[in-house]
NUGU-326723 format. One line per 2 residues: their letters; for each residue x, y, z of N, C-alpha, C, CB. Coordinates in steps of 0.02 Angstrom, whole numbers, plus 50000, padded with zeros to 5 digits. Glycine has a CB too. Example, Ala and Ser with C-alpha at 12.3 -4.5 7.8 and 13.67 -1.06 7.14 Angstrom:
! residues 2
AS> 50660/49716/50390/50615/49775/50390/50660/49835/50390/50565/49776/50452 ~ 50642/49888/50354/50684/49947/50357/50645/50002/50394/50704/49970/50286
//
This chain:
! residues 218
MG> 51535/49208/48361/51517/49241/48424/51525/49191/48481/51443/49268/48422 ~ 51563/49208/48532/51575/49164/48587/51517/49161/48635/51637/49184/48624
DY> 51527/49121/48688/51474/49113/48737/51457/49180/48770/51494/49062/48791 ~ 51509/49222/48781/51497/49287/48812/51453/49331/48768/51564/49322/48827
GV> 51468/49331/48703/51428/49371/48657/51357/49348/48653/51459/49369/48588 ~ 51346/49282/48653/51278/49255/48651/51241/49275/48715/51280/49179/48644
GV> 51276/49272/48771/51245/49290/48834/51223/49364/48835/51293/49277/48892 ~ 51266/49406/48806/51249/49478/48803/51188/49490/48760/51309/49518/48777
VI> 51185/49455/48703/51128/49463/48657/51063/49440/48691/51139/49422/48592 ~ 51066/49383/48725/51008/49357/48759/50985/49405/48814/51022/49287/48789
LM> 51034/49431/48850/51018/49479/48903/50985/49542/48876/51081/49497/48942 ~ 51011/49567/48821/50982/49627/48790/50911/49614/48766/51026/49651/48733
MM> 50900/49555/48738/50833/49536/48715/50785/49533/48773/50835/49470/48678 ~ 50808/49504/48829/50765/49498/48888/50748/49566/48916/50799/49454/48941
VS> 50797/49610/48918/50786/49678/48944/50736/49715/48899/50853/49717/48948 ~ 50744/49706/48833/50699/49738/48786/50627/49715/48795/50721/49725/48714
VV> 50619/49650/48805/50552/49621/48815/50521/49649/48879/50555/49544/48818 ~ 50562/49652/48932/50538/49678/48996/50516/49751/48990/50593/49672/49050
IV> 50555/49791/48956/50540/49862/48948/50475/49871/48908/50597/49899/48913 ~ 50469/49835/48852/50410/49841/48810/50348/49817/48847/50419/49801/48744
AG> 50354/49760/48881/50297/49732/48918/50275/49779/48974/50314/49663/48947 ~ 50324/49806/49011/50308/49853/49064/50274/49915/49037/50370/49871/49102
YL> 50300/49941/48982/50271/50001/48952/50199/49989/48931/50313/50024/48892 ~ 50186/49932/48899/50119/49917/48874/50069/49910/48932/50120/49854/48832
IG> 50092/49879/48987/50048/49872/49045/50032/49942/49074/50081/49827/49099 ~ 50085/49982/49082/50075/50048/49110/50035/50095/49066/50140/50079/49125
SI> 50036/50082/49001/50004/50129/48955/49929/50120/48948/50035/50122/48887 ~ 49901/50070/48982/49828/50061/48980/49795/50120/49015/49806/49993/49013
PF> 49759/50163/48980/49732/50226/49009/49664/50215/49042/49726/50279/48955 ~ 49664/50186/49101/49600/50169/49133/49556/50230/49145/49613/50134/49199
GY> 49587/50285/49167/49547/50345/49179/49512/50369/49117/49591/50400/49207 ~ 49548/50370/49061/49519/50390/48997/49463/50342/48977/49574/50392/48943
IF> 49476/50277/48984/49426/50227/48964/49363/50232/49006/49456/50156/48971 ~ 49371/50236/49073/49313/50239/49117/49272/50302/49106/49335/50235/49190
AR> 49306/50358/49096/49271/50421/49084/49232/50418/49018/49320/50480/49082 ~ 49263/50388/48967/49229/50380/48902/49167/50336/48910/49277/50349/48850
LA> 49175/50280/48944/49119/50233/48952/49062/50265/48992/49143/50169/48986 ~ 49080/50310/49038/49029/50343/49078/48998/50403/49043/49059/50365/49144
GH> 49020/50416/48982/48989/50469/48942/49017/50539/48954/48918/50470/48955 ~ 49079/50543/48980/49109/50608/48994/49157/50631/48940/49144/50606/49061
GD> 49164/50592/48888/49207/50613/48833/49281/50606/48848/49192/50683/48814 ~ 49321/50645/48814/49394/50643/48820/49416/50689/48877/49428/50663/48753
IR> 49435/50660/48934/49453/50701/48991/49519/50738/48981/49457/50658/49054 ~ 49555/50721/48929/49617/50758/48914/49602/50828/48890/49659/50720/48861
QL> 49541/50840/48869/49521/50905/48844/49493/50950/48899/49469/50897/48789 ~ 49489/50923/48959/49460/50961/49015/49504/50957/49077/49390/50934/49031
GS> 49493/51001/49124/49530/51001/49186/49604/51009/49176/49517/50937/49223 ~ 49643/50966/49207/49716/50970/49202/49742/50940/49137/49748/50935/49261
GH> 49699/50903/49103/49719/50871/49041/49750/50802/49050/49768/50914/49006 ~ 49755/50780/49113/49784/50714/49127/49730/50661/49129/49824/50716/49193
TG> 49751/50598/49131/49702/50543/49129/49698/50505/49195/49721/50494/49074 ~ 49730/50533/49248/49731/50498/49312/49672/50513/49356/49792/50515/49347
TT> 49676/50488/49418/49622/50492/49466/49599/50564/49480/49643/50461/49531 ~ 49647/50608/49491/49630/50677/49510/49588/50711/49456/49693/50718/49522
NV> 49608/50704/49393/49571/50737/49340/49505/50702/49326/49612/50740/49277 ~ 49502/50637/49336/49438/50602/49328/49388/50630/49378/49447/50525/49339
LL> 49410/50641/49440/49366/50669/49491/49347/50741/49473/49399/50666/49560 ~ 49396/50779/49450/49384/50849/49434/49334/50856/49376/49450/50884/49416
VT> 49342/50816/49325/49301/50822/49265/49232/50790/49274/49337/50790/49206 ~ 49230/50730/49302/49167/50694/49307/49128/50709/49371/49180/50620/49303
GS> 49164/50728/49424/49132/50739/49488/49109/50676/49522/49074/50785/49479 ~ 49130/50619/49495/49109/50554/49521/49164/50523/49564/49090/50507/49463
KP> 49152/50517/49628/49201/50486/49673/49208/50411/49658/49180/50496/49746 ~ 49153/50374/49644/49160/50304/49627/49203/50293/49564/49092/50272/49617
LA> 49194/50336/49514/49232/50330/49452/49306/50346/49465/49204/50378/49398 ~ 49319/50396/49507/49388/50414/49524/49420/50358/49564/49389/50480/49564
AL> 49382/50328/49611/49408/50273/49651/49424/50212/49607/49358/50253/49705 ~ 49381/50199/49559/49393/50143/49513/49456/50155/49472/49332/50134/49467
TF> 49465/50217/49450/49526/50234/49412/49588/50224/49455/49522/50307/49387 ~ 49584/50248/49517/49642/50240/49562/49659/50167/49573/49627/50274/49629
LF> 49608/50126/49586/49620/50055/49599/49651/50020/49539/49554/50021/49617 ~ 49626/50033/49480/49653/50001/49420/49723/50026/49403/49607/50011/49361
DA> 49735/50090/49412/49802/50116/49399/49853/50088/49450/49802/50193/49401 ~ 49832/50085/49514/49875/50057/49565/49888/49983/49552/49844/50066/49635
AK> 49836/49948/49528/49842/49877/49514/49892/49863/49458/49774/49847/49496 ~ 49892/49905/49406/49939/49893/49352/50011/49907/49375/49922/49936/49290
GA> 50020/49954/49421/50086/49966/49449/50109/49907/49490/50087/50029/49490 ~ 50064/49882/49533/50081/49824/49574/50094/49762/49532/50024/49810/49624
FA> 50053/49753/49480/50061/49695/49437/50127/49696/49400/50003/49691/49386 ~ 50147/49756/49378/50210/49763/49341/50270/49740/49381/50219/49835/49319
VY> 50273/49759/49445/50330/49738/49485/50322/49667/49512/50341/49786/49544 ~ 50259/49646/49523/50247/49579/49550/50270/49525/49501/50173/49569/49566
IS> 50252/49531/49438/50270/49479/49389/50345/49480/49374/50230/49488/49325 ~ 50379/49534/49391/50451/49537/49378/50492/49513/49437/50472/49607/49360
LG> 50459/49501/49494/50496/49477/49553/50517/49404/49545/50453/49484/49616 ~ 50470/49362/49524/50487/49291/49513/50501/49255/49578/50546/49286/49468
EQ> 50520/49193/49572/50535/49151/49630/50603/49170/49660/50534/49077/49612 ~ 50649/49192/49618/50715/49214/49642/50720/49289/49626/50773/49173/49608
PS> 50699/49331/49673/50697/49403/49659/50764/49432/49637/50673/49439/49719 ~ 50763/49469/49584/50821/49505/49560/50800/49577/49550/50850/49474/49493
DL> 50838/49623/49578/50817/49693/49579/50813/49724/49510/50864/49732/49621 ~ 50858/49705/49465/50863/49739/49400/50799/49733/49358/50921/49711/49361
PV> 50770/49672/49350/50707/49668/49311/50651/49709/49342/50686/49596/49306 ~ 50648/49711/49408/50596/49749/49442/50604/49823/49426/50599/49738/49518
VF> 50665/49848/49427/50678/49919/49412/50658/49935/49341/50753/49936/49424 ~ 50680/49892/49294/50663/49904/49223/50588/49900/49212/50699/49853/49179
FG> 50556/49849/49240/50485/49839/49230/50445/49896/49262/50462/49772/49259 ~ 50464/49914/49324/50429/49967/49358/50434/50034/49323/50455/49973/49428
LS> 50495/50052/49303/50505/50116/49270/50469/50120/49203/50579/50129/49260 ~ 50472/50066/49165/50439/50066/49100/50363/50070/49108/50457/50003/49060
AF> 50335/50039/49160/50263/50044/49173/50245/50115/49192/50242/49994/49228 ~ 50286/50146/49233/50274/50215/49253/50275/50262/49192/50327/50238/49305
LG> 50325/50253/49150/50331/50295/49090/50273/50281/49042/50398/50283/49055 ~ 50251/50219/49039/50194/50202/48997/50131/50238/49021/50182/50127/48997
HL> 50124/50245/49086/50066/50280/49113/50069/50354/49097/50061/50270/49189 ~ 50128/50383/49102/50136/50455/49087/50131/50470/49013/50203/50479/49114
FP> 50159/50424/48972/50163/50437/48900/50135/50378/48860/50235/50451/48879 ~ 50069/50366/48863/50039/50310/48827/50036/50322/48752/49968/50297/48853
IW> 50060/50275/48715/50063/50282/48642/49993/50288/48612/50099/50223/48610 ~ 49943/50259/48646/49875/50259/48620/49842/50328/48623/49833/50209/48659
LS> 49868/50372/48667/49837/50437/48677/49886/50493/48661/49813/50445/48750 ~ 49926/50482/48609/49974/50533/48586/50022/50552/48643/49938/50595/48560
FK> 50038/50503/48685/50087/50512/48739/50065/50563/48791/50154/50533/48710 ~ 50000/50568/48802/49973/50614/48851/49932/50575/48902/49930/50669/48818
GG> 49963/50558/48959/49930/50516/49008/49923/50549/49076/49967/50452/49016 ~ 49934/50510/49129/49924/50536/49197/49989/50559/49229/49892/50483/49240
QG> 49987/50569/49295/50045/50592/49332/50082/50536/49367/50024/50644/49383 ~ 50050/50477/49373/50085/50419/49399/50080/50406/49473/50154/50424/49382
AA> 50040/50446/49509/50036/50437/49582/50010/50368/49601/49992/50491/49613 ~ 49954/50347/49570/49925/50283/49587/49970/50225/49567/49856/50276/49554
VL> 50003/50232/49509/50048/50179/49486/50106/50170/49534/50075/50195/49414 ~ 50136/50225/49556/50191/50222/49604/50169/50194/49671/50222/50291/49613
FG> 50108/50212/49691/50080/50186/49753/50073/50110/49749/50012/50219/49768 ~ 50047/50086/49693/50039/50014/49685/50105/49977/49687/50004/49999/49620
MA> 50156/50006/49656/50223/49976/49658/50250/49974/49729/50271/50015/49613 ~ 50244/50030/49764/50270/50034/49832/50235/49984/49878/50263/50104/49859
MC> 50169/49978/49871/50131/49931/49912/50152/49859/49899/50057/49939/49900 ~ 50167/49844/49836/50188/49776/49818/50258/49760/49843/50184/49766/49742
LA> 50303/49809/49839/50373/49798/49858/50385/49804/49933/50417/49848/49821 ~ 50350/49850/49965/50357/49860/50037/50298/49901/50061/50425/49895/50055
WP> 50245/49867/50085/50183/49902/50099/50189/49958/50151/50132/49852/50122 ~ 50234/49952/50201/50239/50010/50247/50261/50074/50212/50289/49994/50303
IG> 50307/50067/50164/50329/50125/50125/50271/50151/50082/50390/50107/50081 ~ 50232/50105/50055/50174/50125/50016/50125/50167/50057/50139/50064/49989
LI> 50113/50146/50119/50067/50183/50163/50096/50251/50182/50051/50143/50226 ~ 50161/50253/50195/50193/50317/50212/50189/50365/50153/50267/50306/50232
SA> 50203/50340/50093/50200/50383/50033/50130/50408/50021/50226/50345/49972 ~ 50080/50366/50034/50010/50387/50026/49992/50442/50076/49962/50327/50035
AI> 50016/50435/50138/50003/50486/50189/50035/50552/50170/50028/50462/50257 ~ 50095/50549/50143/50130/50609/50122/50094/50642/50063/50203/50593/50102
WL> 50072/50601/50016/50035/50628/49959/49972/50665/49982/50016/50572/49910 ~ 49935/50634/50027/49873/50665/50052/49888/50730/50090/49836/50616/50097
AV> 49942/50729/50130/49959/50788/50170/49979/50847/50125/50015/50772/50219 ~ 50023/50833/50076/50046/50887/50032/49989/50914/49989/50103/50861/49986
TA> 49946/50869/49966/49888/50890/49926/49842/50935/49967/49850/50830/49900 ~ 49830/50916/50030/49786/50954/50073/49816/51022/50090/49771/50916/50137
LL> 49881/51024/50102/49914/51086/50124/49927/51134/50066/49978/51070/50159 ~ 49950/51107/50010/49972/51150/49955/49928/51147/49893/50042/51130/49936
QS> 49877/51104/49894/49829/51100/49839/49863/51086/49772/49790/51165/49835 ~ 49912/51041/49773/49948/51024/49711/49962/50950/49709/50015/51064/49706
AV> 49926/50915/49664/49936/50843/49656/50005/50828/49627/49882/50813/49612 ~ 50030/50873/49584/50095/50863/49554/50150/50865/49607/50108/50916/49499
LA> 50149/50917/49649/50198/50923/49702/50192/50865/49751/50191/50990/49738 ~ 50131/50843/49764/50120/50788/49810/50151/50724/49783/50045/50777/49822
TF> 50142/50710/49718/50171/50651/49687/50247/50655/49686/50143/50641/49617 ~ 50272/50713/49670/50345/50725/49668/50375/50713/49737/50360/50796/49644
TA> 50344/50740/49789/50369/50733/49857/50365/50661/49882/50331/50779/49905 ~ 50308/50629/49869/50299/50560/49890/50350/50514/49856/50228/50536/49876
SL> 50365/50528/49793/50414/50488/49756/50484/50495/49787/50416/50509/49682 ~ 50502/50557/49803/50568/50569/49834/50574/50533/49901/50580/50644/49842
VS> 50523/50539/49942/50524/50507/50008/50527/50431/50000/50462/50527/50049 ~ 50490/50403/49953/50491/50331/49941/50561/50309/49920/50440/50311/49886
AI> 50594/50348/49877/50662/50332/49855/50709/50330/49915/50686/50383/49804 ~ 50703/50378/49959/50746/50380/50019/50734/50320/50063/50735/50445/50058
LF> 50671/50305/50075/50653/50249/50119/50676/50182/50090/50578/50247/50131 ~ 50667/50173/50025/50688/50110/49994/50764/50102/49997/50665/50106/49921
GF> 50800/50158/50002/50873/50155/50009/50896/50120/50072/50901/50223/50006 ~ 50851/50115/50121/50868/50083/50185/50839/50013/50192/50844/50127/50242
TA> 50812/49986/50137/50784/49919/50140/50834/49867/50115/50720/49915/50097 ~ 50812/49804/50114/50856/49750/50090/50866/49753/50015/50828/49683/50109
HP> 50826/49792/49980/50832/49800/49908/50837/49874/49891/50771/49768/49871 ~ 50893/49905/49906/50901/49978/49895/50895/49998/49821/50967/50001/49922
QF> 50906/49949/49776/50901/49966/49704/50830/49986/49685/50922/49906/49662 ~ 50780/49965/49724/50712/49984/49709/50703/50060/49714/50663/49949/49757
AL> 50748/50092/49752/50745/50165/49758/50752/50199/49691/50799/50189/49806 ~ 50785/50166/49644/50795/50195/49577/50729/50210/49543/50837/50148/49534
IF> 50680/50165/49552/50615/50175/49520/50586/50243/49541/50566/50118/49540 ~ 50587/50256/49606/50553/50315/49632/50596/50378/49624/50536/50305/49706
AI> 50662/50370/49627/50706/50427/49616/50701/50452/49544/50779/50409/49633 ~ 50703/50405/49496/50697/50424/49426/50627/50450/49411/50713/50364/49381
AA> 50577/50420/49443/50508/50444/49434/50503/50517/49457/50458/50400/49473 ~ 50533/50533/49514/50532/50602/49539/50568/50649/49491/50564/50605/49609
AV> 50624/50626/49462/50661/50667/49415/50619/50680/49352/50727/50633/49396 ~ 50585/50629/49327/50543/50637/49268/50486/50685/49282/50515/50569/49246
LG> 50455/50678/49341/50400/50723/49359/50425/50795/49367/50367/50700/49424 ~ 50484/50802/49396/50512/50868/49405/50525/50903/49338/50576/50865/49444
LR> 50551/50865/49290/50564/50893/49224/50499/50907/49186/50608/50847/49183 ~ 50452/50860/49192/50389/50866/49155/50348/50925/49179/50349/50802/49160
HR> 50349/50937/49245/50307/50988/49275/50348/51044/49306/50261/50957/49328 ~ 50408/51056/49280/50452/51106/49311/50421/51176/49312/50518/51109/49273
TE> 50384/51194/49260/50353/51261/49259/50301/51267/49314/50321/51274/49191 ~ 50259/51216/49321/50207/51217/49373/50238/51217/49442/50160/51157/49365
LC> 50290/51177/49453/50322/51173/49518/50356/51239/49536/50373/51116/49519 ~ 50389/51269/49487/50422/51334/49499/50371/51388/49514/50464/51354/49438
TL> 50315/51387/49478/50263/51436/49490/50234/51429/49560/50207/51429/49437 ~ 50223/51367/49581/50196/51354/49647/50245/51378/49701/50181/51280/49656
LK> 50310/51364/49690/50361/51385/49738/50364/51461/49743/50429/51357/49717 ~ 50361/51495/49686/50362/51568/49687/50301/51596/49724/50364/51595/49615
AK> 50244/51565/49713/50183/51588/49746/50188/51580/49822/50122/51550/49720 ~ 50218/51525/49844/50226/51512/49916/50275/51561/49946/50248/51440/49928
IL> 50329/51578/49909/50378/51627/49933/50345/51695/49943/50437/51632/49885 ~ 50306/51716/49893/50272/51780/49897/50220/51781/49953/50239/51796/49830
KS> 50187/51724/49964/50136/51721/50016/50167/51724/50085/50094/51657/50009 ~ 50225/51690/50093/50258/51689/50158/50294/51754/50173/50307/51632/50161
DP> 50314/51791/50120/50349/51854/50128/50316/51907/50084/50425/51846/50111 ~ 50263/51940/50109/50227/51988/50069/50270/52046/50043/50170/52017/50109
SA> 50326/52059/50078/50370/52115/50057/50412/52098/49996/50414/52134/50114 ~ 50416/52032/49980/50457/52010/49922/50423/52031/49858/50468/51934/49923
KP> 50462/52056/49811/50436/52076/49747/50434/52015/49700/50479/52131/49716 ~ 50386/52014/49653/50381/51957/49607/50446/51944/49571/50326/51969/49556
GQ> 50483/51995/49553/50545/51986/49518/50597/51953/49560/50571/52051/49493 ~ 50597/51967/49626/50645/51936/49672/50630/51862/49681/50644/51971/49739
AE> 50567/51843/49680/50549/51773/49690/50560/51731/49629/50477/51768/49711 ~ 50560/51763/49569/50563/51725/49508/50632/51696/49495/50541/51767/49450
GK> 50684/51733/49507/50751/51708/49493/50761/51699/49419/50762/51642/49528 ~ 50804/51653/49400/50820/51642/49330/50769/51594/49300/50891/51614/49323
GD> 50756/51604/49236/50709/51560/49201/50743/51497/49177/50679/51596/49142 ~ 50703/51454/49144/50730/51391/49120/50780/51402/49064/50674/51345/49097
//
């Protein structure tokens, strides 16, 4: 094996380590842990079934507990991209680390791959990489949630906007994290998103029939 082959092997090993490490960091289910410790049982069995901030608040009714969940989930997102930046920032490790942490949060191996929606994790990443974009995405999330009462749609929209904004920064590759995150959320929650869209169409146009709003199925 020549020098090129050795270099490829080393690179693949490094990428594998980054992906596994990012996934393990992201897969720490803080919402599940905090709810358990507070005596609320398995929050996956109640509310939306997710382990993130929104369901912690819905199930426990505790704002401090929900805030704690948000802070820790955001922190693991920020930590994942921060440790991958290094002294000589390279976009590729950040993208791999960030995406694997996001997927770890959504699909934690410890909880049968049933985790949160990733809003806080993405917020933490955005704040670490470019805090103005992080604040904009947070404002969009809050606005969509308030207007449409859907945390899933809010996270999906905030991810798309973050991807667009990062495309105009000095590190446009970071947009991949949020674009792929939006795609994953769209696929994971396509039924809920389609149902919400149909409901909004019917609400805005009372004369529309349910069959006309539904269109083709999956």
